[in-house]
Chimera marker file (.cmm) of the C-alpha trace (Angstrom):
<marker_set name="trace">
<marker id="1" x="198.655" y="92.471" z="273.584" r="1" g="1" b="0" radius="0.5"/>
<marker id="2" x="198.700" y="96.200" z="274.590" r="1" g="1" b="0" radius="0.5"/>
<marker id="3" x="201.511" y="97.222" z="276.870" r="1" g="1" b="0" radius="0.5"/>
<marker id="4" x="200.232" y="98.090" z="280.447" r="1" g="1" b="0" radius="0.5"/>
<marker id="5" x="201.997" y="100.507" z="282.701" r="1" g="1" b="0" radius="0.5"/>
<marker id="6" x="200.976" y="101.071" z="286.273" r="1" g="1" b="0" radius="0.5"/>
<marker id="7" x="202.191" y="103.924" z="288.585" r="1" g="1" b="0" radius="0.5"/>
<marker id="8" x="202.385" y="102.580" z="292.231" r="1" g="1" b="0" radius="0.5"/>
<marker id="9" x="203.835" y="103.142" z="295.495" r="1" g="1" b="0" radius="0.5"/>
<marker id="10" x="204.808" y="100.170" z="298.053" r="1" g="1" b="0" radius="0.5"/>
<marker id="11" x="202.242" y="99.116" z="300.425" r="1" g="1" b="0" radius="0.5"/>
<marker id="12" x="199.209" y="100.584" z="298.359" r="1" g="1" b="0" radius="0.5"/>
<marker id="13" x="196.289" y="98.173" z="298.802" r="1" g="1" b="0" radius="0.5"/>
<marker id="14" x="194.641" y="99.342" z="295.515" r="1" g="1" b="0" radius="0.5"/>
<marker id="15" x="197.842" y="98.866" z="293.723" r="1" g="1" b="0" radius="0.5"/>
<marker id="16" x="198.156" y="95.306" z="295.055" r="1" g="1" b="0" radius="0.5"/>
<marker id="17" x="194.643" y="94.565" z="294.070" r="1" g="1" b="0" radius="0.5"/>
<marker id="18" x="195.227" y="95.823" z="290.498" r="1" g="1" b="0" radius="0.5"/>
<marker id="19" x="198.413" y="93.858" z="290.113" r="1" g="1" b="0" radius="0.5"/>
<marker id="20" x="196.809" y="90.664" z="291.420" r="1" g="1" b="0" radius="0.5"/>
<marker id="21" x="193.988" y="91.074" z="288.615" r="1" g="1" b="0" radius="0.5"/>
<marker id="22" x="196.385" y="91.686" z="285.831" r="1" g="1" b="0" radius="0.5"/>
<marker id="23" x="198.673" y="88.820" z="286.964" r="1" g="1" b="0" radius="0.5"/>
<marker id="24" x="195.563" y="86.381" z="287.329" r="1" g="1" b="0" radius="0.5"/>
<marker id="25" x="194.851" y="87.320" z="283.647" r="1" g="1" b="0" radius="0.5"/>
<marker id="26" x="198.405" y="86.608" z="282.688" r="1" g="1" b="0" radius="0.5"/>
<marker id="27" x="199.078" y="90.170" z="281.839" r="1" g="1" b="0" radius="0.5"/>
<marker id="28" x="202.633" y="91.414" z="282.072" r="1" g="1" b="0" radius="0.5"/>
<marker id="29" x="202.876" y="94.981" z="283.166" r="1" g="1" b="0" radius="0.5"/>
<marker id="30" x="205.553" y="97.757" z="283.826" r="1" g="1" b="0" radius="0.5"/>
<marker id="31" x="205.273" y="98.980" z="287.328" r="1" g="1" b="0" radius="0.5"/>
<marker id="32" x="206.566" y="102.485" z="287.922" r="1" g="1" b="0" radius="0.5"/>
<marker id="33" x="207.167" y="103.260" z="291.782" r="1" g="1" b="0" radius="0.5"/>
<marker id="34" x="206.572" y="107.037" z="292.244" r="1" g="1" b="0" radius="0.5"/>
<marker id="35" x="207.234" y="107.071" z="295.984" r="1" g="1" b="0" radius="0.5"/>
<marker id="36" x="210.336" y="109.384" z="296.584" r="1" g="1" b="0" radius="0.5"/>
<marker id="37" x="210.587" y="110.271" z="292.822" r="1" g="1" b="0" radius="0.5"/>
<marker id="38" x="209.256" y="113.686" z="292.236" r="1" g="1" b="0" radius="0.5"/>
<marker id="39" x="209.931" y="113.480" z="288.358" r="1" g="1" b="0" radius="0.5"/>
<marker id="40" x="208.054" y="110.113" z="288.065" r="1" g="1" b="0" radius="0.5"/>
<marker id="41" x="205.107" y="111.601" z="290.164" r="1" g="1" b="0" radius="0.5"/>
<marker id="42" x="204.953" y="114.500" z="288.043" r="1" g="1" b="0" radius="0.5"/>
<marker id="43" x="205.118" y="112.522" z="284.853" r="1" g="1" b="0" radius="0.5"/>
<marker id="44" x="202.247" y="110.326" z="286.334" r="1" g="1" b="0" radius="0.5"/>
<marker id="45" x="200.177" y="113.398" z="287.013" r="1" g="1" b="0" radius="0.5"/>
<marker id="46" x="200.599" y="114.905" z="283.680" r="1" g="1" b="0" radius="0.5"/>
<marker id="47" x="199.708" y="111.466" z="281.888" r="1" g="1" b="0" radius="0.5"/>
<marker id="48" x="196.719" y="110.873" z="284.230" r="1" g="1" b="0" radius="0.5"/>
<marker id="49" x="195.409" y="114.435" z="283.433" r="1" g="1" b="0" radius="0.5"/>
<marker id="50" x="195.761" y="115.548" z="287.015" r="1" g="1" b="0" radius="0.5"/>
<marker id="51" x="195.208" y="112.093" z="288.698" r="1" g="1" b="0" radius="0.5"/>
<marker id="52" x="197.454" y="112.123" z="291.733" r="1" g="1" b="0" radius="0.5"/>
<marker id="53" x="196.529" y="108.999" z="293.458" r="1" g="1" b="0" radius="0.5"/>
<marker id="54" x="197.869" y="105.443" z="292.856" r="1" g="1" b="0" radius="0.5"/>
<marker id="55" x="197.417" y="103.394" z="290.948" r="1" g="1" b="0" radius="0.5"/>
<marker id="56" x="197.128" y="105.123" z="287.662" r="1" g="1" b="0" radius="0.5"/>
<marker id="57" x="197.022" y="102.383" z="284.993" r="1" g="1" b="0" radius="0.5"/>
<marker id="58" x="197.591" y="102.713" z="281.185" r="1" g="1" b="0" radius="0.5"/>
<marker id="59" x="196.781" y="100.217" z="278.757" r="1" g="1" b="0" radius="0.5"/>
<marker id="60" x="198.572" y="101.191" z="275.438" r="1" g="1" b="0" radius="0.5"/>
<marker id="61" x="197.549" y="104.907" z="275.118" r="1" g="1" b="0" radius="0.5"/>
<marker id="62" x="194.471" y="104.475" z="277.076" r="1" g="1" b="0" radius="0.5"/>
<marker id="63" x="194.409" y="105.911" z="280.665" r="1" g="1" b="0" radius="0.5"/>
<marker id="64" x="192.177" y="103.400" z="282.547" r="1" g="1" b="0" radius="0.5"/>
<marker id="65" x="192.334" y="105.239" z="285.706" r="1" g="1" b="0" radius="0.5"/>
<marker id="66" x="192.750" y="103.496" z="289.170" r="1" g="1" b="0" radius="0.5"/>
<marker id="67" x="191.905" y="100.269" z="290.599" r="1" g="1" b="0" radius="0.5"/>
<marker id="68" x="188.173" y="100.754" z="290.828" r="1" g="1" b="0" radius="0.5"/>
<marker id="69" x="188.129" y="101.551" z="287.129" r="1" g="1" b="0" radius="0.5"/>
<marker id="70" x="190.219" y="98.618" z="286.128" r="1" g="1" b="0" radius="0.5"/>
<marker id="71" x="187.802" y="96.321" z="288.177" r="1" g="1" b="0" radius="0.5"/>
<marker id="72" x="184.730" y="98.011" z="286.672" r="1" g="1" b="0" radius="0.5"/>
<marker id="73" x="186.155" y="97.235" z="283.015" r="1" g="1" b="0" radius="0.5"/>
<marker id="74" x="186.877" y="93.693" z="284.087" r="1" g="1" b="0" radius="0.5"/>
<marker id="75" x="183.361" y="93.202" z="285.520" r="1" g="1" b="0" radius="0.5"/>
<marker id="76" x="181.828" y="94.729" z="282.429" r="1" g="1" b="0" radius="0.5"/>
<marker id="77" x="183.761" y="92.436" z="280.016" r="1" g="1" b="0" radius="0.5"/>
<marker id="78" x="185.587" y="95.472" z="278.486" r="1" g="1" b="0" radius="0.5"/>
<marker id="79" x="189.003" y="94.902" z="279.830" r="1" g="1" b="0" radius="0.5"/>
<marker id="80" x="189.955" y="91.854" z="277.798" r="1" g="1" b="0" radius="0.5"/>
<marker id="81" x="189.142" y="93.628" z="274.567" r="1" g="1" b="0" radius="0.5"/>
<marker id="82" x="191.101" y="96.528" z="275.589" r="1" g="1" b="0" radius="0.5"/>
<marker id="83" x="194.124" y="94.517" z="276.494" r="1" g="1" b="0" radius="0.5"/>
<marker id="84" x="193.942" y="92.480" z="273.253" r="1" g="1" b="0" radius="0.5"/>
<marker id="85" x="193.266" y="95.600" z="270.862" r="1" g="1" b="0" radius="0.5"/>
<marker id="86" x="195.430" y="95.795" z="267.917" r="1" g="1" b="0" radius="0.5"/>
<link id1="1" id2="2" r="1" g="1" b="0" radius="0.2"/>
<link id1="2" id2="3" r="1" g="1" b="0" radius="0.2"/>
<link id1="3" id2="4" r="1" g="1" b="0" radius="0.2"/>
<link id1="4" id2="5" r="1" g="1" b="0" radius="0.2"/>
<link id1="5" id2="6" r="1" g="1" b="0" radius="0.2"/>
<link id1="6" id2="7" r="1" g="1" b="0" radius="0.2"/>
<link id1="7" id2="8" r="1" g="1" b="0" radius="0.2"/>
<link id1="8" id2="9" r="1" g="1" b="0" radius="0.2"/>
<link id1="9" id2="10" r="1" g="1" b="0" radius="0.2"/>
<link id1="10" id2="11" r="1" g="1" b="0" radius="0.2"/>
<link id1="11" id2="12" r="1" g="1" b="0" radius="0.2"/>
<link id1="12" id2="13" r="1" g="1" b="0" radius="0.2"/>
<link id1="13" id2="14" r="1" g="1" b="0" radius="0.2"/>
<link id1="14" id2="15" r="1" g="1" b="0" radius="0.2"/>
<link id1="15" id2="16" r="1" g="1" b="0" radius="0.2"/>
<link id1="16" id2="17" r="1" g="1" b="0" radius="0.2"/>
<link id1="17" id2="18" r="1" g="1" b="0" radius="0.2"/>
<link id1="18" id2="19" r="1" g="1" b="0" radius="0.2"/>
<link id1="19" id2="20" r="1" g="1" b="0" radius="0.2"/>
<link id1="20" id2="21" r="1" g="1" b="0" radius="0.2"/>
<link id1="21" id2="22" r="1" g="1" b="0" radius="0.2"/>
<link id1="22" id2="23" r="1" g="1" b="0" radius="0.2"/>
<link id1="23" id2="24" r="1" g="1" b="0" radius="0.2"/>
<link id1="24" id2="25" r="1" g="1" b="0" radius="0.2"/>
<link id1="25" id2="26" r="1" g="1" b="0" radius="0.2"/>
<link id1="26" id2="27" r="1" g="1" b="0" radius="0.2"/>
<link id1="27" id2="28" r="1" g="1" b="0" radius="0.2"/>
<link id1="28" id2="29" r="1" g="1" b="0" radius="0.2"/>
<link id1="29" id2="30" r="1" g="1" b="0" radius="0.2"/>
<link id1="30" id2="31" r="1" g="1" b="0" radius="0.2"/>
<link id1="31" id2="32" r="1" g="1" b="0" radius="0.2"/>
<link id1="32" id2="33" r="1" g="1" b="0" radius="0.2"/>
<link id1="33" id2="34" r="1" g="1" b="0" radius="0.2"/>
<link id1="34" id2="35" r="1" g="1" b="0" radius="0.2"/>
<link id1="35" id2="36" r="1" g="1" b="0" radius="0.2"/>
<link id1="36" id2="37" r="1" g="1" b="0" radius="0.2"/>
<link id1="37" id2="38" r="1" g="1" b="0" radius="0.2"/>
<link id1="38" id2="39" r="1" g="1" b="0" radius="0.2"/>
<link id1="39" id2="40" r="1" g="1" b="0" radius="0.2"/>
<link id1="40" id2="41" r="1" g="1" b="0" radius="0.2"/>
<link id1="41" id2="42" r="1" g="1" b="0" radius="0.2"/>
<link id1="42" id2="43" r="1" g="1" b="0" radius="0.2"/>
<link id1="43" id2="44" r="1" g="1" b="0" radius="0.2"/>
<link id1="44" id2="45" r="1" g="1" b="0" radius="0.2"/>
<link id1="45" id2="46" r="1" g="1" b="0" radius="0.2"/>
<link id1="46" id2="47" r="1" g="1" b="0" radius="0.2"/>
<link id1="47" id2="48" r="1" g="1" b="0" radius="0.2"/>
<link id1="48" id2="49" r="1" g="1" b="0" radius="0.2"/>
<link id1="49" id2="50" r="1" g="1" b="0" radius="0.2"/>
<link id1="50" id2="51" r="1" g="1" b="0" radius="0.2"/>
<link id1="51" id2="52" r="1" g="1" b="0" radius="0.2"/>
<link id1="52" id2="53" r="1" g="1" b="0" radius="0.2"/>
<link id1="53" id2="54" r="1" g="1" b="0" radius="0.2"/>
<link id1="54" id2="55" r="1" g="1" b="0" radius="0.2"/>
<link id1="55" id2="56" r="1" g="1" b="0" radius="0.2"/>
<link id1="56" id2="57" r="1" g="1" b="0" radius="0.2"/>
<link id1="57" id2="58" r="1" g="1" b="0" radius="0.2"/>
<link id1="58" id2="59" r="1" g="1" b="0" radius="0.2"/>
<link id1="59" id2="60" r="1" g="1" b="0" radius="0.2"/>
<link id1="60" id2="61" r="1" g="1" b="0" radius="0.2"/>
<link id1="61" id2="62" r="1" g="1" b="0" radius="0.2"/>
<link id1="62" id2="63" r="1" g="1" b="0" radius="0.2"/>
<link id1="63" id2="64" r="1" g="1" b="0" radius="0.2"/>
<link id1="64" id2="65" r="1" g="1" b="0" radius="0.2"/>
<link id1="65" id2="66" r="1" g="1" b="0" radius="0.2"/>
<link id1="66" id2="67" r="1" g="1" b="0" radius="0.2"/>
<link id1="67" id2="68" r="1" g="1" b="0" radius="0.2"/>
<link id1="68" id2="69" r="1" g="1" b="0" radius="0.2"/>
<link id1="69" id2="70" r="1" g="1" b="0" radius="0.2"/>
<link id1="70" id2="71" r="1" g="1" b="0" radius="0.2"/>
<link id1="71" id2="72" r="1" g="1" b="0" radius="0.2"/>
<link id1="72" id2="73" r="1" g="1" b="0" radius="0.2"/>
<link id1="73" id2="74" r="1" g="1" b="0" radius="0.2"/>
<link id1="74" id2="75" r="1" g="1" b="0" radius="0.2"/>
<link id1="75" id2="76" r="1" g="1" b="0" radius="0.2"/>
<link id1="76" id2="77" r="1" g="1" b="0" radius="0.2"/>
<link id1="77" id2="78" r="1" g="1" b="0" radius="0.2"/>
<link id1="78" id2="79" r="1" g="1" b="0" radius="0.2"/>
<link id1="79" id2="80" r="1" g="1" b="0" radius="0.2"/>
<link id1="80" id2="81" r="1" g="1" b="0" radius="0.2"/>
<link id1="81" id2="82" r="1" g="1" b="0" radius="0.2"/>
<link id1="82" id2="83" r="1" g="1" b="0" radius="0.2"/>
<link id1="83" id2="84" r="1" g="1" b="0" radius="0.2"/>
<link id1="84" id2="85" r="1" g="1" b="0" radius="0.2"/>
<link id1="85" id2="86" r="1" g="1" b="0" radius="0.2"/>
</marker_set>
């Protein structure tokens, strides 16, 4: 399974929904809290090609985007293949 990293902040409803979906699928992920950490926030923005909102989700080297994009991949049947790609 591909490693999953998610940049988040506390009390972010979209972050909670994305974490809930991944947890339901049994996916382990690394959560990176960017609140109050300007270096981590800058890292997130750079990796996400300018994306400033949370969550920013990465599956392996693929930038998925935010919660809406993650949910769309799942609805389209494309999330599981991405997670399981070699």
